[in-house]
C-alpha positions in Angstrom: -190.1 34.1 -80.3 -193.6 32.8 -80.2 -196.3 32.3 -82.8 -199.3 34.1 -81.5 -202.8 33.7 -82.7 -204.9 36.7 -81.6 -208.7 37.1 -81.6 -210.2 40.4 -82.7 -213.7 40.8 -81.4 -213.5 41.3 -77.6 -209.6 41.3 -77.6 -208.5 44.1 -79.9 -211.8 45.8 -80.1 -215.5 45.9 -79.1 -217.9 47.3 -81.7 -214.9 48.3 -83.7 -213.5 50.6 -80.9 -210.0 49.7 -79.8 -209.7 48.3 -76.1 -207.3 50.5 -74.3 -203.7 49.5 -74.7 -204.3 46.9 -77.6 -202.7 48.9 -80.4 -199.6 49.4 -78.4 -199.6 45.7 -77.4 -199.7 44.7 -81.1 -196.8 46.9 -81.9 -194.7 45.9 -79.0 -195.2 42.2 -79.9 -194.2 42.9 -83.6 -191.1 44.7 -82.2 -190.2 41.8 -80.0 -190.2 39.5 -83.1 -193.3 37.5 -82.5 -195.1 36.0 -85.4 -198.6 37.1 -85.4 -201.9 35.9 -87.2 -205.2 37.4 -86.3 -208.2 35.0 -86.2 -211.8 36.0 -86.2 -215.3 34.6 -86.3 -216.6 38.0 -87.5 -219.0 37.2 -90.3 -220.5 40.6 -91.0 -217.5 42.4 -92.5 -215.5 41.4 -95.6 -211.8 40.6 -94.8 -210.5 43.7 -96.8 -213.0 46.1 -95.2 -212.0 44.5 -91.6 -208.4 45.2 -92.3 -209.2 48.7 -93.3 -211.1 49.1 -90.2 -208.4 47.9 -88.0 -205.7 50.0 -89.6 -208.0 53.1 -89.1 -208.0 52.4 -85.5 -204.2 52.2 -85.4 -203.6 48.6 -85.5 -200.4 47.3 -87.5 -202.3 44.7 -89.6 -202.2 43.5 -93.3 -204.7 41.6 -95.0 -202.9 38.5 -95.4 -202.3 38.1 -91.6 -206.2 38.1 -91.2 -207.8 34.7 -91.1 -211.7 34.7 -91.2 -214.3 32.2 -91.0 -215.8 33.3 -94.5 -212.7 32.5 -96.3 -212.5 29.2 -94.7 -216.0 28.4 -95.9 -215.0 29.5 -99.5 -212.0 26.9 -99.4 -214.3 24.1 -97.9 -217.4 24.6 -99.9 -215.7 25.7 -103.3 -217.8 24.3 -106.2 -220.8 23.3 -104.2 -224.3 24.6 -104.4 -225.0 26.5 -101.1 -228.1 28.0 -99.6 -226.3 30.8 -97.5 -227.9 32.7 -94.6 -225.2 35.3 -94.3 -225.0 39.2 -94.1 -224.7 40.5 -97.6 -221.4 42.1 -96.9 -219.5 39.0 -96.8 -220.7 37.4 -100.0 -217.3 38.7 -101.7 -215.5 36.4 -99.3 -217.5 33.4 -100.6 -216.0 33.3 -104.1 -216.0 29.9 -105.5 -219.2 28.8 -104.0 -222.3 28.6 -106.1 -225.0 30.4 -104.1 -228.6 29.0 -104.7 -232.0 29.4 -103.4 -233.0 25.8 -103.8 -231.7 22.3 -104.5 -228.8 22.9 -102.3 -225.7 20.5 -101.5 -225.2 22.6 -98.2 -226.7 25.1 -96.0 -224.5 27.7 -94.5 -225.4 30.0 -91.6 -223.3 33.0 -91.0 -223.4 35.3 -87.9 -225.6 38.1 -86.6 -224.7 41.8 -86.6 -226.0 45.0 -84.9 -228.3 46.0 -87.8 -231.7 45.1 -88.9 -230.4 43.1 -91.6 -230.1 40.3 -89.1 -233.9 40.0 -88.8 -234.2 39.7 -92.6 -231.4 37.1 -93.0 -232.6 34.9 -90.1 -236.4 35.5 -90.8 -238.8 32.5 -90.4 -239.1 32.1 -94.2 -235.4 31.7 -94.5 -234.9 29.4 -91.8 -237.8 27.3 -92.9 -236.2 27.2 -96.5 -233.0 26.1 -94.8 -234.9 23.4 -92.8 -236.5 22.1 -96.1 -233.0 21.8 -97.7 -231.6 19.9 -94.7 -234.7 17.6 -95.0 -233.8 16.9 -98.6 -230.3 16.0 -97.8 -228.1 19.0 -97.7 -225.2 19.3 -95.1 -225.4 21.9 -92.4 -222.5 24.2 -92.1 -221.8 27.4 -90.0 -219.1 29.9 -89.7 -219.5 29.7 -85.9 -222.1 28.7 -83.3 -221.5 31.5 -80.9 -224.7 32.0 -78.8 -223.9 35.6 -78.1 -221.1 38.3 -78.7 -220.3 41.5 -76.6 -221.1 44.9 -78.1 -220.7 48.3 -76.6 -224.5 48.1 -75.6 -224.0 44.8 -74.0 -224.5 41.1 -74.9 -226.5 40.5 -78.1 -227.8 37.1 -79.3 -225.9 35.7 -82.1 -226.7 32.9 -84.8 -225.6 29.9 -82.7 -229.3 29.9 -81.6 -230.4 29.4 -85.1 -227.8 26.7 -85.8 -229.0 24.8 -82.7 -232.6 25.1 -83.9 -231.8 23.7 -87.3 -229.9 20.9 -85.8 -232.7 20.0 -83.4 -235.5 20.4 -86.1 -233.7 18.4 -89.0 -231.9 15.9 -86.7 -228.5 16.8 -87.9 -225.2 18.2 -86.7 -223.4 21.4 -88.0 -219.9 21.5 -89.1 -218.2 24.6 -87.8 -215.8 26.2 -90.2 -214.4 29.1 -88.1 -213.2 28.8 -84.5 -213.1 26.3 -82.5 -212.6 23.9 -85.4 -209.3 22.1 -85.5 -208.9 22.9 -89.3 -209.1 26.6 -88.6 -206.5 26.5 -86.0 -204.4 24.2 -88.2 -204.5 26.6 -91.2 -203.4 29.5 -88.8 -200.4 27.5 -87.5 -199.5 26.4 -91.1 -199.4 30.1 -92.1 -197.0 30.9 -89.3 -194.8 27.7 -89.8 -195.4 26.6 -86.1 -196.2 23.5 -84.2 -199.1 23.8 -81.7 -196.7 23.4 -78.8 -194.7 26.6 -79.8 -198.1 28.6 -80.4 -200.1 30.9 -78.3 -203.9 31.7 -78.6 -205.1 34.8 -77.0 -209.0 35.3 -76.7 -211.9 36.4 -74.7 -214.1 33.4 -75.6 -213.8 30.3 -73.2 -215.2 27.8 -75.7 -214.2 29.1 -79.1 -210.8 30.6 -78.2 -209.4 28.9 -75.2 -210.8 25.3 -75.2 -210.6 25.1 -78.8 -206.8 26.0 -78.9 -206.2 23.7 -75.8 -207.6 20.7 -77.8 -205.4 21.5 -80.6 -202.3 21.5 -78.3 -201.6 25.2 -77.7 -201.1 27.4 -74.7 -203.7 29.9 -74.2 -204.2 33.4 -72.8 -207.6 34.4 -71.5 -208.3 38.2 -71.4 -210.8 39.7 -69.0 -212.1 41.9 -71.8 -215.0 41.4 -74.4 -217.3 38.6 -73.3 -215.2 37.4 -70.4 -217.5 36.9 -67.3 -216.0 36.0 -63.9 -219.0 33.7 -62.9 -218.9 31.8 -66.1 -215.1 31.5 -65.9 -215.5 30.0 -62.4 -218.4 27.5 -63.4 -216.6 26.4 -66.7 -213.8 24.6 -65.2 -211.6 25.8 -68.2 -208.3 27.2 -67.3 -206.0 29.0 -69.5 -202.4 29.0 -69.3 -202.6 32.6 -68.0 -205.5 35.1 -67.2 -204.6 38.7 -68.1 -206.6 41.9 -67.7 -206.2 42.7 -71.2 -204.0 42.2 -74.2 -202.1 45.1 -73.1 -200.5 43.0 -70.5 -199.4 40.3 -72.9 -196.0 41.8 -74.0 -194.9 42.0 -70.6 -196.1 38.8 -69.5 -194.2 37.1 -72.6 -191.0 38.9 -71.6 -191.1 37.4 -68.1 -192.8 34.0 -68.6 -190.6 31.0 -68.6 
């Protein structure tokens, strides 16, 4: 039986709508005895609410099996003064961090969402404030650095563009707290009591999911859903252990793989 790490956005759902066959696949994987952990760089929804959303769509998921980037940030930055440019909904997952507007030890960038709040959070005024804190010596952290993500309306610009802009302007390098950071994958494997060689990462993002997991020593499954693009895949040179049409095909592949 395998330890399986499963991305959520683009693998199980797009804009909170389940991908065909995904709920059944999760059920079949559990019935086969596989140990599952759900990993996400979602930075717009608190873990409790995300669990509720997944359950409402028919996924057999409990909150403790859900590993999120905001919770990773709370562990890493506990007790520090942090200027956080994040969606308001995830503040409850940042407990233990002292959120401040100035004299910060660290600057933390979350992700964008599909609402107008993104424009307020990543306004020029807020980005300039973050730049000033970095110039004063604060460290730069981000929940992820995705350039875009897939929505039901098509690709949408994500906050990785703002991370790159602050890096360029301040001459610093951001520490990523979610995928593809090695510490994020290590925490997931520890939760499943698995070594990397016995684990499998299922994702739609070549950089954050597939390459990140490979660098951590895991086998990988790339699905042709979410942000998968055939031309990007061909150009990338990154090759997973297997390429599947969707997670719906994973139980059968696992049953026949050697």
